[in-house]
C-alpha positions as CSV (number, residue, x, y, z in Angstrom):
1,M,-10.8,0.2,-30.7
2,M,-12.8,1.6,-27.7
3,K,-12.5,5.2,-29.2
4,K,-14.2,4.0,-32.4
5,Y,-17.1,2.5,-30.3
6,V,-17.5,5.7,-28.3
7,L,-17.7,7.7,-31.5
8,L,-20.2,5.4,-32.8
9,I,-22.4,5.6,-29.7
10,T,-22.1,9.3,-29.8
11,I,-23.3,9.6,-33.3
12,L,-26.2,7.2,-32.7
13,L,-27.3,9.3,-29.6
14,S,-26.8,12.6,-31.4
15,S,-29.6,11.3,-33.8
16,F,-32.2,11.4,-30.9
17,T,-34.3,14.5,-30.2
18,F,-36.1,14.5,-27.0
19,I,-39.1,17.0,-27.1
20,G,-40.6,18.3,-24.0
21,Q,-38.3,16.2,-21.8
22,E,-39.2,16.3,-18.3
23,S,-36.7,18.0,-15.8
24,V,-35.1,15.7,-13.4
25,D,-36.9,17.5,-10.4
26,S,-40.2,16.5,-11.9
27,L,-39.5,12.9,-12.3
28,N,-41.4,10.4,-10.4
29,L,-38.4,8.4,-9.0
30,P,-38.3,6.1,-6.1
31,N,-36.5,7.1,-3.0
32,K,-34.1,4.2,-3.2
33,V,-33.3,1.5,-5.8
34,V,-31.7,-2.0,-5.6
35,I,-29.1,-2.5,-8.3
36,G,-28.2,-6.0,-9.3
37,V,-24.6,-6.6,-10.3
38,T,-22.3,-9.7,-10.7
39,P,-18.5,-9.2,-10.9
40,T,-17.6,-8.8,-14.7
41,P,-14.2,-7.0,-15.0
42,P,-13.5,-4.5,-16.3
43,F,-17.2,-3.3,-16.2
44,I,-18.2,-4.5,-12.6
45,I,-15.1,-5.0,-10.3
46,S,-15.8,-6.0,-6.7
47,A,-13.5,-4.0,-4.3
48,N,-13.2,-3.7,-0.6
49,D,-15.1,-0.5,-0.5
50,G,-17.8,-1.6,-3.0
51,Y,-17.8,-1.8,-6.7
52,R,-15.7,0.0,-9.5
53,G,-15.4,-0.4,-13.3
54,L,-16.9,1.1,-16.4
55,S,-20.4,0.2,-15.8
56,V,-20.2,1.6,-12.1
57,D,-18.6,4.7,-13.4
58,S,-21.4,5.3,-16.0
59,W,-24.1,4.8,-13.3
60,E,-22.4,7.2,-10.9
61,L,-22.4,9.8,-13.7
62,V,-26.1,9.2,-14.3
63,N,-26.9,9.3,-10.6
64,D,-25.1,12.7,-10.1
65,E,-28.0,14.2,-11.7
66,L,-30.8,11.7,-10.5
67,D,-29.4,11.8,-6.8
68,L,-31.0,8.6,-5.9
69,E,-30.1,6.4,-2.9
70,Y,-29.1,2.9,-4.0
71,D,-27.9,-0.5,-2.8
72,Y,-26.1,-3.0,-4.7
73,K,-27.4,-6.7,-4.7
74,E,-24.7,-9.1,-5.9
75,Y,-25.4,-12.4,-7.7
76,E,-23.0,-15.2,-8.3
77,T,-23.4,-15.8,-11.9
78,L,-24.7,-14.0,-14.9
79,G,-27.8,-16.4,-15.3
80,A,-28.9,-15.8,-11.8
81,L,-28.6,-11.9,-12.4
82,L,-30.7,-12.1,-15.3
83,K,-33.3,-14.2,-13.6
84,G,-33.3,-11.7,-10.7
85,V,-34.0,-8.8,-13.1
86,E,-36.7,-10.7,-14.8
87,N,-38.4,-11.6,-11.6
88,N,-38.3,-8.1,-10.1
89,E,-35.8,-8.9,-7.4
90,V,-33.9,-5.8,-8.3
91,D,-35.0,-2.6,-9.8
92,F,-32.4,-2.9,-12.6
93,S,-28.9,-4.0,-13.3
94,I,-25.9,-2.1,-14.7
95,N,-24.0,-5.1,-15.7
96,P,-22.8,-5.2,-19.4
97,V,-25.8,-7.2,-20.6
98,T,-26.0,-7.4,-24.4
99,V,-29.5,-6.7,-25.9
100,T,-30.7,-9.7,-27.9
101,N,-34.2,-10.7,-29.3
102,N,-34.6,-13.5,-26.7
103,R,-33.8,-11.1,-23.7
104,M,-35.9,-8.3,-25.0
105,V,-39.0,-10.7,-24.6
106,R,-38.2,-11.1,-20.8
107,M,-36.8,-7.7,-19.8
108,T,-36.6,-4.1,-21.0
109,F,-33.2,-2.3,-21.8
110,S,-31.9,1.2,-21.7
111,Q,-30.0,2.9,-24.5
112,P,-26.7,1.2,-25.2
113,Y,-23.8,2.7,-23.1
114,Y,-21.0,0.5,-24.7
115,I,-20.3,-1.2,-28.2
116,S,-18.3,-4.3,-28.2
117,D,-17.7,-7.6,-30.0
118,T,-18.2,-11.2,-29.3
119,S,-14.7,-12.7,-30.0
120,L,-12.8,-15.8,-29.0
121,A,-9.6,-16.6,-27.1
122,K,-7.5,-19.5,-28.0
123,K,-4.0,-20.7,-27.1
124,T,-1.3,-19.3,-29.3
125,G,1.5,-21.7,-28.3
126,S,5.1,-21.8,-29.7
127,Q,5.7,-21.5,-33.3
128,I,8.8,-23.8,-33.1
129,L,6.7,-26.5,-31.3
130,G,3.9,-26.0,-33.8
131,Y,6.5,-26.8,-36.7
132,I,7.7,-30.0,-34.9
133,K,4.1,-31.1,-34.2
134,N,3.2,-30.7,-37.9
135,I,6.5,-32.5,-39.1
136,V,5.5,-35.7,-37.2
137,S,1.8,-35.2,-38.4
138,W,0.2,-37.9,-40.6
139,K,-0.4,-35.2,-43.3
140,F,3.4,-34.4,-43.6
141,I,4.4,-38.0,-43.4
142,S,1.7,-39.2,-46.0
143,A,3.0,-36.4,-48.5
144,I,6.6,-37.6,-48.0
145,L,5.5,-41.3,-48.6
146,V,3.6,-40.4,-51.8
147,L,6.6,-38.5,-53.1
148,M,9.0,-41.4,-52.4
149,A,6.5,-43.9,-54.1
150,V,6.4,-41.8,-57.3
151,I,10.2,-41.5,-57.4
152,L,10.4,-45.4,-56.8
153,V,8.0,-46.0,-59.7
154,F,10.0,-44.2,-62.4
155,G,13.3,-45.4,-61.0
156,F,12.1,-49.1,-61.1
157,L,10.8,-48.4,-65.0
158,V,14.0,-47.1,-65.9
159,W,16.0,-50.0,-64.2
160,I,13.8,-52.5,-66.1
161,F,15.1,-51.2,-69.4
162,E,18.7,-50.5,-68.2
163,R,19.5,-53.4,-66.0
164,K,21.1,-55.7,-68.8
165,K,22.3,-53.1,-71.3
166,N,23.7,-50.5,-68.8
167,P,24.7,-52.7,-65.9
168,E,27.7,-50.5,-64.9
169,E,25.2,-47.6,-63.9
170,F,22.0,-49.5,-63.0
171,G,23.3,-53.0,-62.2
172,G,21.0,-55.8,-61.1
173,G,18.9,-56.9,-58.3
174,K,18.2,-54.7,-55.2
175,R,21.3,-52.6,-55.9
176,G,20.1,-51.6,-59.5
177,I,16.7,-50.6,-58.2
178,L,18.3,-48.4,-55.6
179,E,20.4,-46.8,-58.4
180,G,17.2,-46.3,-60.4
181,F,15.6,-44.6,-57.4
182,W,18.7,-42.3,-57.1
183,W,18.4,-41.3,-60.8
184,S,14.7,-40.7,-60.4
185,A,15.2,-38.4,-57.5
186,V,18.1,-36.5,-59.0
187,T,16.1,-35.9,-62.2
188,M,13.1,-34.9,-60.4
189,T,15.0,-32.2,-58.4
190,T,16.9,-31.1,-61.5
191,V,20.1,-31.5,-59.7
192,G,21.5,-33.4,-62.7
193,Y,24.8,-34.9,-61.4
194,G,25.1,-36.8,-64.7
195,D,26.6,-39.8,-62.8
196,K,23.8,-42.0,-64.3
197,S,21.8,-41.7,-67.6
198,P,19.6,-44.0,-69.5
199,Q,21.2,-45.6,-72.5
200,T,18.4,-47.6,-74.1
201,T,15.6,-46.3,-76.1
202,G,13.0,-47.4,-73.6
203,G,15.1,-45.9,-70.8
204,R,15.3,-42.7,-72.4
205,I,11.5,-42.4,-73.2
206,I,10.9,-43.2,-69.6
207,G,13.3,-40.4,-68.7
208,F,11.6,-38.0,-71.1
209,I,8.2,-38.7,-69.7
210,W,9.5,-38.4,-66.2
211,M,11.1,-35.0,-66.7
212,F,7.9,-33.4,-67.8
213,M,5.8,-35.2,-65.1
214,A,8.1,-34.3,-62.4
215,I,7.5,-30.8,-62.9
216,I,3.8,-31.1,-62.3
217,I,4.1,-33.6,-59.6
218,I,6.8,-32.1,-57.6
219,S,4.9,-28.6,-57.6
220,S,1.8,-30.3,-56.2
221,L,3.6,-32.4,-53.6
222,T,5.6,-29.4,-52.7
223,A,2.5,-27.4,-52.1
224,G,1.0,-30.2,-49.9
225,I,4.2,-30.5,-47.9
226,A,4.4,-26.7,-47.3
227,S,0.8,-26.8,-46.3
228,S,1.4,-29.3,-43.7
229,L,4.4,-27.4,-42.3
230,T,2.4,-24.2,-42.0
231,V,1.7,-23.5,-38.4
232,Q,-2.0,-22.6,-37.5
233,T,-3.0,-21.5,-41.0
234,M,-6.0,-22.5,-43.0
235,N,-7.3,-25.5,-41.2
236,D,-6.9,-23.8,-37.8
237,E,-8.1,-20.2,-39.0
238,I,-11.6,-19.2,-37.8
239,G,-13.0,-16.9,-40.1
240,G,-16.7,-17.0,-39.0
241,I,-19.0,-18.7,-36.5
242,Q,-19.6,-21.9,-38.7
243,D,-15.9,-22.6,-38.5
244,L,-16.2,-23.3,-34.7
245,S,-17.9,-26.5,-35.4
246,N,-14.4,-27.9,-36.1
247,F,-13.3,-27.2,-32.5
248,K,-13.9,-27.8,-29.0
249,V,-15.8,-24.7,-27.8
250,T,-16.7,-23.2,-24.4
251,S,-18.7,-20.1,-23.5
252,V,-20.4,-18.6,-20.3
253,K,-23.8,-19.9,-19.5
254,S,-26.7,-17.6,-20.3
255,S,-24.4,-15.2,-22.1
256,S,-25.2,-13.6,-25.6
257,A,-22.3,-15.6,-26.9
258,E,-24.0,-18.8,-25.8
259,E,-27.1,-17.7,-27.6
260,L,-25.0,-17.2,-30.7
261,L,-23.6,-20.6,-30.5
262,D,-27.0,-22.2,-30.0
263,L,-28.4,-20.2,-33.0
264,Y,-25.8,-21.8,-35.3
265,N,-26.2,-25.2,-33.6
266,I,-22.5,-25.1,-32.6
267,K,-21.7,-27.8,-30.0
268,H,-20.0,-26.2,-26.9
269,N,-19.7,-26.5,-23.2
270,V,-20.5,-23.9,-20.7
271,V,-18.8,-22.2,-17.5
272,E,-20.2,-19.7,-15.0
273,N,-17.6,-16.8,-15.8
274,E,-14.7,-15.7,-17.8
275,K,-12.3,-16.9,-15.2
276,E,-13.2,-20.5,-15.5
277,G,-13.3,-20.2,-19.4
278,I,-9.7,-18.8,-19.6
279,A,-8.6,-21.4,-17.0
280,L,-9.7,-24.1,-19.5
281,V,-7.9,-22.6,-22.5
282,E,-4.8,-22.2,-20.4
283,N,-4.9,-25.9,-19.5
284,E,-5.8,-27.0,-23.1
285,Q,-9.1,-28.5,-22.1
286,T,-10.9,-26.4,-24.7
287,D,-9.8,-25.1,-28.1
288,V,-11.6,-21.8,-27.9
289,F,-13.4,-19.7,-25.4
290,V,-16.2,-17.4,-26.9
291,Y,-17.2,-14.4,-25.0
292,D,-17.2,-10.6,-25.0
293,E,-13.8,-9.2,-26.2
294,P,-13.1,-6.6,-23.5
295,I,-13.8,-9.1,-20.8
296,L,-11.4,-11.6,-22.4
297,N,-8.8,-9.2,-22.9
298,F,-9.0,-8.0,-19.1
299,E,-8.9,-11.5,-17.7
300,I,-5.9,-12.6,-20.0
301,E,-4.0,-9.4,-18.9
302,R,-4.8,-9.9,-15.3
303,R,-3.5,-13.4,-15.3
304,G,-0.5,-12.5,-17.2
305,L,-1.4,-14.8,-20.1
306,E,-0.7,-12.5,-23.1
307,D,2.2,-14.7,-24.5
308,E,0.2,-17.8,-24.1
309,I,-3.5,-16.9,-24.9
310,G,-4.6,-14.5,-27.7
311,V,-7.9,-13.0,-28.7
312,S,-9.0,-13.1,-32.3
313,T,-9.2,-9.8,-34.1
314,R,-12.3,-11.1,-36.0
315,S,-15.6,-10.2,-34.5
316,L,-18.3,-12.9,-34.4
317,K,-21.0,-10.4,-33.8
318,K,-21.6,-6.9,-32.5
319,D,-22.7,-6.4,-28.9
320,Y,-24.7,-3.3,-27.5
321,F,-24.2,-3.4,-23.7
322,A,-27.2,-1.7,-21.8
323,Y,-28.8,-1.6,-18.4
324,S,-31.5,-4.2,-18.0
325,F,-34.8,-3.7,-16.5
326,P,-37.9,-5.9,-15.4
327,K,-40.7,-5.7,-17.9
328,K,-42.8,-2.6,-17.7
329,S,-40.5,-0.8,-15.3
330,E,-41.0,2.8,-15.4
331,L,-37.4,3.6,-14.4
332,V,-36.1,2.8,-17.9
333,D,-37.9,6.0,-19.4
334,K,-36.6,8.0,-16.5
335,I,-33.0,7.0,-16.7
336,N,-32.6,6.9,-20.4
337,P,-32.5,10.7,-21.1
338,V,-30.0,11.2,-18.5
339,L,-27.8,8.1,-19.7
340,I,-27.9,9.5,-23.1
341,S,-26.9,12.8,-21.9
342,V,-24.0,11.5,-19.8
343,L,-22.7,9.5,-22.7
344,K,-22.2,12.6,-24.7
345,T,-20.0,14.2,-21.9
346,M,-16.3,14.5,-21.7
347,E,-16.4,12.9,-18.2
348,W,-17.6,9.6,-19.8
349,N,-15.0,9.9,-22.7
350,N,-12.3,10.2,-20.1
351,V,-13.6,7.2,-18.2
352,V,-13.3,5.1,-21.5
353,K,-9.8,6.5,-22.3
354,D,-8.6,5.7,-18.8
355,S,-9.8,2.1,-19.2
356,E,-7.5,1.7,-22.1
357,K,-4.5,2.4,-20.2
């Protein structure tokens, strides 16, 4: 998946032609810059000796050519980081920030350095437990009750005609009604034991009608029962963003995923980071957690929850991660050409490949 996105970025970047590009030596760059970050594995990982991750690697490759002095300024949340960039508290941020229309009004972005997807994480659960849960569900029970009611109706009609002229097979009273129910069930399932059969004209007419109606009725009811026994299928499948309205949804505050949910008026709760979101899914306090796919995968793997929580293979939207700058920052025009050049190198491709391992 990552290889495909790297190839796409390379194709996009190859379409750019920079005429009269300034040499690095001629750039009017500050002596030292402040870079805003917030831990967002696998892109920004806090370590004892500083920071590492895909975004850090991309910046270090860029700075090999720019040769700038820099310090990191850490923010606790994504929202605080974005406000810091917007308010010129830092020179720029290398965090994986998705370029959106709302954000472009507030800040400036570099060329994308990584293409990803907004996806969702949800509890996978045990298939056996899912079947058991669905068997005792009202949908399954109601289908069985309807089936039994139809069988009883035709059994009762046959008993009405047979109770006097064929008492040895259908008898009278409650016992006869139960015998009629048995005959109706055997006829519907085409088992045909032959232990009971209508002898009267009225009984045979009812039997004839029931034989043909049973074919239609049993096929419809069987489909309903099979549907109720199917674990996590049509009703639970999320094929698009609109389907999320049927679930309890959570996302990260101030993220592009939250902007997407707001755009489609999807009711949702927010958390400060991916750790809190995955914890809610693990504890079944939310149905789905919507966020960036690589971040979801990393956190699930880090916590060893691969057998409990899965990430949907369906993309809710495409994300383009870029460095973010304050509005009218001159740095973006100076960093962009170098960033684009770096993204075409084998060094960057190797960084992405190593992150897949």
